[in-house]
C-alpha positions, -999 to +999 in steps of 0.1 A: +000+000+000+028+022+009+044+017-024+011+025-044+008+056-024+040+067-031+041+060-068+008+081-069+023+109-054+056+107-076+033+104-110+013+135-097+040+154-090+060+147-123+027+155-142+024+188-123+059+194-130+057+190-166+026+214-169+044+241-150+075+237-173+060+245-202+045+279-187+074+294-167+107+276-175+124+293-148+099+285-121+100+248-129+136+243-114+121+256-082+092+236-084+111+201-091+136+209-062+104+213-036+089+181-049+122+161-045+127+176-015+089+166-002+095+131-015+127+128+007+108+139+035+078+114+029+103+087+025+121+094+057+088+093+075+078+060+059+112+044+068+107+058+105+073+042+107+085+009+096+114+007+120+089+016+150+065-012+140+095-037+139+110-025+170+077-022+192+073-050+216+054-054+246+073-058+278+063-067+311+082-058+344+088-082+370+109-081+402+133-114+410+130-126+444+162-109+456+145-074+454+167-064+426+154-040+400+129-047+375+138-073+349+125-071+310+109-097+298+093-104+261+054-109+267+048-142+254+011-153+249+002-180+272+000-214+256-021-235+276-004-272+278-031-299+281-019-333+294-038-357+272-055-388+284-051-416+258-083-429+242-072-462+240-072-464+277-109-460+282-126-488+300-161-494+311-161-507+347-191-511+370-185-485+401-208-480+433-225-457+409-233-480+383-212-484+350-189-458+342-163-449+317-124-449+334-090-447+324-071-482+331-043-478+354-016-497+337-024-483+303-023-446+315+010-456+331+026-469+298+009-442+274+001-410+294+023-380+283+026-366+320+028-374+356-006-390+366-020-374+398-022-402+426-054-386+441-075-398+410-064-435+414-092-457+425-096-493+434-127-513+421-132-547+439-139-576+417-143-614+419-111-617+404-092-591+426-088-555+425-089-535+393-072-498+395-082-471+373-081-435+368-115-412+376-125-391+342-138-362+363-108-362+388-084-362+360-103-331+342-100-313+376-064-319+375-059-302+339-062-335+319-081-331+287-102-365+292 
């Protein structure tokens, strides 16, 4: 957009100088100098605007724990890192509240991408021994995408 704007200004100024050159040749040299000086000023302003846009950064000031002065940090948009529970670990089991979808403990320990919260580990007693699993709601409350 800047290039087209500058090109249009340049073409208009050249057309205006050619018209004035036919009417007053002595005054044309002064007009050409004025137009060139104006273009130089416009180019300098455009260059400054471009440099300001490139160097502008959002800076947050934080203080370190030792009470030293402010430190400058570049502001980064927060990226939320979800811990994802693998779909392959979903099991259906009977609990004291009926049939529920849960995550099998052994499968989660093998395939989970982060440390598992111990407080979400549950035990279900069956005829063939205890079965361990992770509850979906508890995992969600602990920051997991379940």
